[in-house]
Legacy VTK file of the C-alpha trace (Angstrom):
# vtk DataFile Version 3.0
C-alpha trace
ASCII
DATASET POLYDATA
POINTS 587 float
-108.876 117.512 113.834
-108.150 114.489 112.166
-109.748 111.168 113.337
-108.450 107.957 113.935
-110.600 104.632 114.201
-107.884 102.784 117.069
-109.450 105.263 119.574
-112.011 108.085 118.459
-114.510 105.781 116.383
-114.367 103.031 118.683
-117.180 102.237 119.967
-117.394 101.082 123.731
-119.323 97.871 125.093
-121.026 100.873 127.643
-122.735 102.793 124.552
-123.825 99.353 122.735
-125.266 98.154 125.802
-127.456 101.718 125.121
-128.883 99.851 122.624
-132.708 99.298 122.522
-133.171 95.133 121.880
-136.044 96.467 119.052
-133.028 98.835 117.193
-131.119 95.734 117.331
-133.046 92.881 116.779
-135.562 92.514 113.285
-139.002 94.268 112.828
-141.866 91.892 111.011
-144.161 94.511 109.524
-144.814 91.850 106.600
-145.836 94.542 104.302
-145.944 93.780 100.160
-142.456 92.542 98.605
-141.897 94.886 95.529
-138.493 95.038 93.805
-137.431 97.313 90.294
-136.721 93.716 87.804
-139.317 96.116 85.256
-136.409 98.814 85.697
-133.956 98.406 81.826
-130.444 99.293 83.007
-127.133 100.548 80.876
-124.176 98.597 83.017
-120.890 99.284 82.380
-117.624 98.123 83.899
-114.937 99.346 86.023
-111.214 99.825 87.148
-110.582 100.006 90.189
-107.107 101.115 92.340
-106.578 102.301 95.961
-103.993 104.649 96.853
-104.382 104.593 100.386
-101.400 102.705 101.863
-102.946 102.433 104.819
-104.449 99.257 103.376
-103.783 96.431 101.526
-106.492 96.313 98.796
-106.479 94.477 95.477
-107.001 96.647 92.136
-109.773 96.023 90.178
-111.288 95.357 86.338
-115.366 94.311 87.054
-116.828 96.762 89.000
-119.875 97.657 87.990
-121.898 101.310 87.191
-125.439 101.159 87.062
-128.097 103.933 84.519
-131.215 103.397 84.747
-132.113 103.482 80.507
-132.131 107.150 79.528
-131.832 108.312 83.403
-127.598 108.725 83.290
-127.291 111.538 85.847
-127.637 108.914 88.690
-124.765 106.125 89.475
-126.415 103.530 90.938
-124.056 99.938 92.506
-124.168 96.670 94.087
-123.450 97.335 97.870
-122.044 93.720 98.417
-119.913 94.470 95.368
-118.723 97.641 96.428
-117.931 96.557 99.924
-116.085 92.745 98.947
-114.194 95.262 96.378
-113.234 97.069 99.338
-112.019 93.906 101.532
-108.306 94.638 103.075
-110.159 97.817 104.650
-113.957 96.428 105.199
-113.625 93.222 107.341
-116.025 91.155 105.984
-115.983 88.816 108.582
-117.219 91.713 111.098
-121.066 91.456 110.311
-123.199 88.846 109.113
-126.018 89.953 105.967
-129.619 88.696 106.354
-132.505 89.643 103.044
-135.949 90.452 104.505
-137.923 90.678 101.665
-141.171 90.589 103.065
-140.341 93.595 104.835
-138.124 94.787 101.591
-135.048 95.371 103.509
-131.091 94.110 103.530
-129.970 94.167 107.200
-126.101 94.394 108.103
-125.211 92.630 111.035
-122.066 93.425 113.207
-121.497 90.750 115.317
-118.984 90.143 117.890
-116.763 86.637 118.172
-119.407 84.981 120.712
-122.210 85.581 117.153
-123.990 88.500 119.617
-125.204 91.230 117.478
-123.846 94.614 118.456
-124.676 96.752 115.545
-126.756 96.659 112.421
-127.402 98.596 108.878
-130.948 98.182 107.480
-131.100 99.351 103.427
-135.097 99.633 102.918
-135.770 99.859 98.950
-139.679 100.171 99.574
-139.183 103.518 102.116
-135.492 105.058 100.569
-134.341 104.781 104.415
-131.347 103.279 105.795
-131.316 103.044 109.215
-128.346 102.569 111.565
-129.426 102.202 115.398
-125.417 104.076 115.847
-123.426 105.160 112.913
-120.571 103.663 115.024
-121.908 101.181 112.049
-119.438 101.987 109.600
-116.083 102.315 111.738
-116.906 98.588 113.362
-116.923 96.674 109.816
-113.624 98.568 109.051
-109.847 96.693 109.372
-107.293 98.474 111.291
-104.155 100.223 109.986
-102.068 98.393 108.293
-99.337 101.204 108.670
-100.097 103.290 112.062
-100.841 102.656 114.866
-102.035 105.467 116.133
-103.603 104.405 120.209
-99.806 102.927 120.527
-98.107 103.601 124.417
-102.054 104.452 125.506
-104.307 102.564 127.569
-107.595 103.976 127.964
-111.140 103.408 129.135
-114.368 104.549 127.636
-117.806 105.643 128.586
-120.818 106.384 126.619
-123.982 107.754 126.634
-126.863 107.997 124.186
-129.726 111.011 124.790
-131.845 109.406 122.668
-132.482 105.924 121.322
-134.246 105.980 118.037
-130.903 105.546 115.716
-130.381 107.219 112.763
-132.726 107.426 109.553
-130.983 108.453 106.664
-134.186 109.096 104.013
-132.898 109.160 100.387
-136.462 110.659 99.295
-136.432 113.475 100.935
-133.555 114.135 98.517
-134.517 113.125 95.363
-132.401 109.825 95.702
-133.854 105.982 95.277
-133.154 102.863 96.458
-133.526 99.958 93.832
-134.094 96.192 94.072
-132.934 94.587 91.047
-132.620 90.354 90.625
-131.769 89.942 94.136
-129.068 92.837 94.447
-129.795 96.096 96.790
-128.652 99.139 94.080
-127.768 102.248 96.042
-126.780 105.856 94.820
-122.641 105.521 94.413
-122.397 109.142 95.654
-124.316 108.193 98.815
-122.179 105.272 99.619
-118.914 106.968 99.050
-120.465 109.149 102.151
-121.661 106.503 104.098
-119.181 104.316 103.628
-115.928 105.732 102.466
-116.013 109.522 103.721
-116.904 109.039 107.167
-113.997 106.551 107.452
-111.812 109.409 106.040
-111.672 107.570 102.695
-112.895 107.966 99.352
-113.397 106.799 95.870
-113.307 109.110 92.732
-115.295 108.089 89.609
-114.410 110.320 87.202
-117.042 108.290 83.974
-114.099 105.924 83.552
-112.600 104.754 86.511
-112.840 104.041 90.564
-109.867 105.207 92.474
-109.213 105.554 96.307
-108.167 108.344 98.334
-107.250 108.001 102.349
-109.210 111.449 102.882
-109.484 113.273 99.664
-107.658 114.554 97.170
-105.651 117.623 97.513
-106.752 117.172 100.980
-103.437 118.915 102.768
-101.906 120.623 99.271
-98.560 120.445 98.310
-96.975 120.912 95.553
-95.739 116.810 94.529
-97.040 114.908 91.878
-99.810 113.033 93.138
-100.167 109.873 91.151
-103.366 109.337 92.492
-104.603 112.649 90.988
-103.061 111.702 87.475
-104.912 108.659 87.681
-108.137 110.612 88.298
-107.687 113.522 85.240
-106.724 110.483 82.745
-109.644 109.973 81.032
-111.724 111.939 82.945
-115.279 111.579 80.502
-117.046 113.440 82.957
-114.919 116.931 82.321
-115.534 116.350 77.968
-119.019 116.392 78.272
-121.366 119.504 78.904
-122.822 119.072 82.493
-127.116 118.351 82.429
-129.375 120.105 84.260
-130.454 116.666 85.476
-126.740 115.697 87.136
-126.651 119.234 87.964
-129.824 118.207 90.109
-128.287 115.193 91.064
-124.682 116.684 92.804
-127.601 119.077 94.265
-129.207 116.393 95.873
-126.261 114.852 97.413
-124.846 117.637 98.713
-128.060 118.392 100.200
-128.282 115.276 101.439
-124.246 115.205 103.028
-124.715 118.589 104.958
-128.159 118.116 106.051
-126.655 114.656 107.621
-123.667 115.496 108.670
-122.515 119.154 108.661
-121.447 118.964 112.173
-121.747 123.008 113.262
-125.712 122.594 112.261
-126.093 123.491 115.946
-124.295 126.038 116.476
-124.997 127.671 113.634
-128.616 126.877 114.081
-128.474 126.029 110.323
-131.964 123.704 109.962
-131.959 122.822 106.349
-129.221 123.572 104.490
-130.582 124.674 101.664
-133.067 127.179 102.719
-129.928 128.110 103.993
-128.075 128.894 101.473
-131.315 130.077 99.102
-133.030 130.347 96.267
-130.294 132.301 94.761
-126.845 130.215 95.690
-129.257 126.886 94.974
-130.177 128.466 91.240
-126.196 128.649 90.740
-125.602 125.211 91.903
-127.640 124.109 89.663
-125.776 125.898 86.620
-124.531 123.798 83.852
-122.116 126.707 83.127
-118.704 126.020 85.954
-117.562 128.542 85.906
-121.354 129.468 88.143
-121.371 126.975 89.856
-117.710 126.639 91.202
-117.609 130.089 92.038
-121.071 129.368 94.214
-118.559 126.288 96.299
-116.279 129.212 96.723
-118.932 131.652 97.715
-120.755 128.517 100.262
-117.932 126.798 101.942
-115.192 129.417 101.986
-117.047 133.050 102.764
-120.517 131.691 104.226
-119.882 129.344 106.435
-116.982 130.926 106.954
-115.251 128.539 109.372
-111.830 127.311 109.284
-112.494 123.311 108.887
-114.522 123.610 106.215
-113.791 124.341 102.945
-113.332 123.929 99.451
-110.387 120.581 98.375
-111.025 121.078 94.737
-113.521 122.086 91.630
-114.833 120.117 89.692
-113.789 117.604 87.245
-114.690 120.643 84.550
-111.588 122.584 86.155
-108.794 119.615 85.366
-108.007 119.114 89.102
-105.439 121.758 88.889
-104.849 122.552 92.747
-102.525 125.404 91.806
-105.367 127.270 89.805
-108.110 127.080 92.911
-105.151 128.496 94.888
-104.782 131.343 92.420
-108.179 131.558 91.934
-109.289 132.532 96.071
-108.057 135.033 96.183
-107.890 137.225 100.430
-109.947 139.365 101.471
-112.763 138.716 99.371
-113.224 134.678 98.519
-112.889 134.002 102.139
-115.251 135.797 105.512
-113.801 138.104 108.143
-112.854 134.836 110.642
-110.581 132.863 107.702
-109.160 136.321 106.807
-108.407 137.958 110.512
-106.994 134.122 111.285
-104.261 134.065 108.584
-103.842 137.633 109.276
-102.395 136.417 112.659
-100.813 133.286 111.639
-98.575 135.327 109.282
-97.844 138.042 112.133
-96.873 134.746 114.987
-95.097 132.997 112.560
-93.071 136.064 111.763
-92.079 137.009 115.731
-91.209 133.194 115.424
-89.048 132.641 112.487
-87.333 135.660 113.638
-86.610 135.161 117.489
-85.101 131.392 116.325
-83.495 133.685 112.608
-84.498 130.997 111.060
-87.633 128.930 108.786
-89.689 126.563 111.093
-88.370 124.372 107.992
-85.448 124.286 108.785
-86.228 123.618 112.849
-84.238 120.882 114.113
-85.391 118.996 117.478
-82.966 121.772 119.364
-84.709 124.797 117.667
-88.295 123.218 119.464
-86.876 124.468 123.201
-85.544 127.987 124.693
-84.796 128.974 128.134
-85.412 132.198 130.236
-84.065 131.946 133.399
-85.840 129.101 135.415
-88.329 128.309 132.768
-88.343 125.802 129.815
-90.659 127.534 127.089
-91.652 124.158 124.742
-93.252 124.590 121.017
-95.020 122.556 119.255
-96.661 123.057 115.767
-98.873 119.617 115.181
-99.747 116.337 116.371
-98.500 114.240 114.516
-98.393 110.445 114.085
-95.946 108.747 112.538
-95.945 105.211 111.027
-93.677 102.324 112.546
-91.526 102.815 109.950
-91.069 106.678 110.340
-90.566 106.149 114.661
-88.084 103.157 113.694
-86.027 106.157 112.212
-83.846 108.079 113.993
-85.368 111.261 113.418
-88.616 109.804 114.497
-89.183 113.657 116.097
-89.427 114.981 112.795
-92.854 112.033 112.341
-94.058 111.762 115.707
-95.132 114.227 118.316
-94.485 112.444 120.754
-91.090 110.573 120.193
-90.092 114.740 119.941
-91.726 114.992 123.187
-89.396 112.640 124.963
-86.812 114.310 123.545
-87.516 117.432 124.516
-88.236 116.793 128.394
-85.290 114.856 128.471
-83.495 117.520 127.721
-85.279 119.679 129.978
-84.491 117.067 132.766
-80.878 118.288 131.975
-81.620 121.332 133.030
-82.514 121.022 137.496
-82.229 124.937 137.529
-85.389 124.857 135.604
-88.557 124.832 137.791
-91.264 125.859 135.333
-92.556 124.490 131.679
-93.993 126.906 129.092
-95.991 124.175 126.444
-95.913 126.708 123.226
-99.228 125.834 120.705
-99.780 129.233 119.410
-99.281 128.669 115.644
-100.652 124.810 116.589
-103.113 124.541 113.904
-103.948 121.085 114.749
-103.472 117.387 113.208
-104.347 114.200 115.281
-106.002 113.500 118.377
-104.471 110.161 119.849
-100.432 112.327 119.796
-102.547 115.252 121.820
-103.412 112.876 124.125
-99.711 111.600 124.529
-98.958 115.340 124.969
-100.674 115.963 127.410
-99.652 112.279 129.012
-95.937 114.788 129.916
-97.810 117.353 132.113
-99.665 114.815 134.100
-100.226 111.181 135.401
-103.956 111.550 135.918
-106.488 109.820 133.305
-107.188 112.494 130.359
-110.046 113.122 129.994
-111.093 113.082 126.758
-115.413 114.649 126.098
-116.982 114.510 122.491
-120.279 114.689 121.351
-121.784 113.357 117.791
-124.768 114.830 117.010
-125.830 112.912 114.619
-126.427 110.111 117.022
-127.013 112.392 120.071
-124.551 110.473 121.755
-121.728 112.254 124.278
-118.850 109.830 124.757
-115.818 109.805 127.582
-112.331 108.314 127.259
-109.790 108.361 129.989
-106.362 107.994 128.733
-103.395 106.836 130.757
-100.326 107.731 128.714
-96.930 106.268 128.814
-94.333 108.343 128.264
-91.312 106.843 128.923
-91.783 103.657 126.618
-91.796 101.259 129.555
-94.693 99.653 129.015
-95.965 100.894 132.312
-98.225 104.044 132.454
-98.280 104.827 136.068
-95.165 107.174 137.399
-93.385 108.676 134.756
-94.886 112.265 133.522
-92.905 115.404 134.877
-95.135 116.825 137.486
-92.749 118.315 138.902
-92.608 121.034 137.017
-95.141 123.980 137.078
-96.897 124.164 133.607
-98.513 126.176 131.631
-99.895 126.839 128.298
-99.855 129.560 125.748
-102.718 129.729 123.269
-104.241 132.648 121.228
-106.680 132.049 117.609
-104.326 130.237 116.045
-104.297 126.856 118.641
-107.218 125.429 116.567
-108.349 121.806 116.306
-106.784 119.316 118.633
-104.439 122.038 120.181
-108.311 124.302 120.991
-109.023 120.349 122.295
-106.404 119.838 124.335
-106.727 123.857 125.904
-109.804 122.644 127.137
-108.541 119.640 128.595
-106.568 121.531 129.981
-108.736 123.694 131.413
-111.089 121.281 133.161
-108.060 119.143 134.563
-106.635 122.103 135.594
-102.935 120.981 134.751
-101.750 123.895 133.448
-102.258 127.906 133.340
-103.338 128.889 130.402
-101.529 132.439 129.407
-102.487 134.675 125.917
-105.521 135.107 124.274
-109.187 133.276 123.386
-107.986 129.913 122.131
-109.225 129.332 117.874
-111.964 126.969 118.460
-112.526 124.465 115.881
-114.548 121.978 117.243
-115.533 119.462 114.974
-113.379 116.303 113.010
-113.132 116.905 109.913
-115.018 114.332 107.245
-113.627 115.094 103.438
-116.757 114.799 100.891
-116.285 114.138 97.275
-119.656 115.191 94.955
-121.042 113.463 91.394
-118.992 116.244 89.860
-115.842 115.468 91.240
-115.706 118.715 93.714
-114.247 117.617 96.963
-115.112 119.506 100.228
-114.308 119.057 104.169
-116.594 120.386 106.190
-117.105 120.140 109.738
-118.571 116.626 111.003
-121.260 115.315 113.588
-118.346 114.383 116.057
-117.806 117.470 118.499
-115.022 118.290 121.010
-117.285 119.540 123.904
-115.160 120.747 127.736
-117.105 119.685 131.171
-120.025 116.932 132.047
-122.790 119.264 130.319
-120.535 118.606 126.961
-120.016 122.707 126.358
-119.055 124.166 122.992
-115.651 124.664 122.444
-116.365 126.205 118.711
-115.723 129.644 120.644
-112.281 128.585 122.052
-111.724 128.259 125.708
-110.087 131.805 127.495
-106.723 132.127 129.074
-106.558 133.163 133.000
-104.013 135.524 132.191
-103.637 137.066 129.158
-100.590 138.390 127.168
-100.987 140.542 123.883
-99.625 139.037 121.134
-96.916 141.391 120.551
-95.354 139.514 123.693
-96.086 135.761 122.151
-92.076 135.094 121.768
-91.301 137.810 124.164
-89.387 135.163 126.880
-88.946 138.313 129.567
-92.938 138.713 128.963
-94.249 135.444 129.738
-92.103 135.285 132.619
-93.422 138.461 134.624
-97.016 137.319 133.051
-96.606 134.278 135.059
-95.097 135.235 138.364
-97.088 138.101 138.626
-100.475 135.363 138.822
-98.322 133.483 140.771
-98.357 136.039 143.841
LINES 1 588
587 0 1 2 3 4 5 6 7 8 9 10 11 12 13 14 15 16 17 18 19 20 21 22 23 24 25 26 27 28 29 30 31 32 33 34 35 36 37 38 39 40 41 42 43 44 45 46 47 48 49 50 51 52 53 54 55 56 57 58 59 60 61 62 63 64 65 66 67 68 69 70 71 72 73 74 75 76 77 78 79 80 81 82 83 84 85 86 87 88 89 90 91 92 93 94 95 96 97 98 99 100 101 102 103 104 105 106 107 108 109 110 111 112 113 114 115 116 117 118 119 120 121 122 123 124 125 126 127 128 129 130 131 132 133 134 135 136 137 138 139 140 141 142 143 144 145 146 147 148 149 150 151 152 153 154 155 156 157 158 159 160 161 162 163 164 165 166 167 168 169 170 171 172 173 174 175 176 177 178 179 180 181 182 183 184 185 186 187 188 189 190 191 192 193 194 195 196 197 198 199 200 201 202 203 204 205 206 207 208 209 210 211 212 213 214 215 216 217 218 219 220 221 222 223 224 225 226 227 228 229 230 231 232 233 234 235 236 237 238 239 240 241 242 243 244 245 246 247 248 249 250 251 252 253 254 255 256 257 258 259 260 261 262 263 264 265 266 267 268 269 270 271 272 273 274 275 276 277 278 279 280 281 282 283 284 285 286 287 288 289 290 291 292 293 294 295 296 297 298 299 300 301 302 303 304 305 306 307 308 309 310 311 312 313 314 315 316 317 318 319 320 321 322 323 324 325 326 327 328 329 330 331 332 333 334 335 336 337 338 339 340 341 342 343 344 345 346 347 348 349 350 351 352 353 354 355 356 357 358 359 360 361 362 363 364 365 366 367 368 369 370 371 372 373 374 375 376 377 378 379 380 381 382 383 384 385 386 387 388 389 390 391 392 393 394 395 396 397 398 399 400 401 402 403 404 405 406 407 408 409 410 411 412 413 414 415 416 417 418 419 420 421 422 423 424 425 426 427 428 429 430 431 432 433 434 435 436 437 438 439 440 441 442 443 444 445 446 447 448 449 450 451 452 453 454 455 456 457 458 459 460 461 462 463 464 465 466 467 468 469 470 471 472 473 474 475 476 477 478 479 480 481 482 483 484 485 486 487 488 489 490 491 492 493 494 495 496 497 498 499 500 501 502 503 504 505 506 507 508 509 510 511 512 513 514 515 516 517 518 519 520 521 522 523 524 525 526 527 528 529 530 531 532 533 534 535 536 537 538 539 540 541 542 543 544 545 546 547 548 549 550 551 552 553 554 555 556 557 558 559 560 561 562 563 564 565 566 567 568 569 570 571 572 573 574 575 576 577 578 579 580 581 582 583 584 585 586
């Protein structure tokens, strides 16, 4: 379930009004000023290049990496220098900066056009803490994407409710990490900056010991056989991979992994994990701390592919020591041994359904044209969606916009249905839909109803419940009422491979009563994904703190949604069986 800043990360005025004044105002504790000017540093200069096409960020050759002398395992960066280098992604005019040396802290205040403080980030180098009233800070300082407008054709209202007013304190001391104040500069571990400011915003910076490289999401998060220039840059002159990892480097890497999982793993409560270190146990900790890449690589695979046993959390690349050969990882991961039971069942079921589906059309999905996404049986049309996609402005202006954006595919398909007056029923088939863009999913629901689409989420980090109510302009005329295809009897075909945003759509349909749900229990995947890069270059994707939920009580949907009408998987592409099951339910 991929999130977009336009809607999913927007913090409403209602939510902002819930922040107590005490959280937004500066504190006056009058502690003794301290600094780290006595420390000696080894400072190196490095190049930076951006490969995220959604943002124009200038190439640099002057980014500084700080290491405490004789302690090379931890790289520190100057927060302000990096935020400035990321201008184009980061909106430097969206916040003010204050230094409070009396309280040993630096404060970043998000402001509105009238100068009102909306949110803040407080970095305290005495306590080794980073505090914010809301994690929305990390999105409020970002610029809008340049190529893709994910909020188009949507008119949305927002509501938010916080369960407490404590805010979030990231305690670095707990993970044996420091915040330093040296010569008026606030220095934090690069790994912490990358997780808070970049991963949280669906970007990641790779540091291979020689260069900094910014990538949208992460390397191989959606693997292909195409050559990636950014991967070549990262692999080239990767000094880290040419050295044997030290015990100190492995410990720093382990501590960052625990920091990331403890604060950002969105299914901790669902899986009853209190401490990730305790949960993995001493044996896996020892393997992760090993200086042998083969040993810690296998530990990563065991933990993220087998022990966690959920589809949004996985290894994208092994460390720099593996050379970032994505095919090596593919060849290494053998089913069923390197995966959990759910992963294996999910993929076996999907392979079976895809085989049925392609046999139905007598062609591969990769060969599909628009007309292949719809079929008819009597007075029923069956419309299939395989993903929820957002296209760029250039893509949706092309003649094959349907390939790139689900909204335009739906417009085409519904126009075809409208040409057939005998059609009374529509089945939306998302049985092998693995998800995608939440905003694209919401636009899809706008074809089914004119009612505002209720999308509920719960942020487990902020302990905040969010509700968006979206109207959809399905015909692109700038009006948001009266253009849904709600004269038809809608049904939804789902199964365990209806995952992520498809699972979320199923939950919304269930709550709003838009359609009858037929098939098998949907596949879960209630969290948005969050890509994280570790110090050693290992790239993982995890279930993030943003969780889709069901109903006013914010019920979890990780377990999936039960259908109203059961249908055997063997009949998912038997149109007569679908029609018969639906007719029986109406009688």
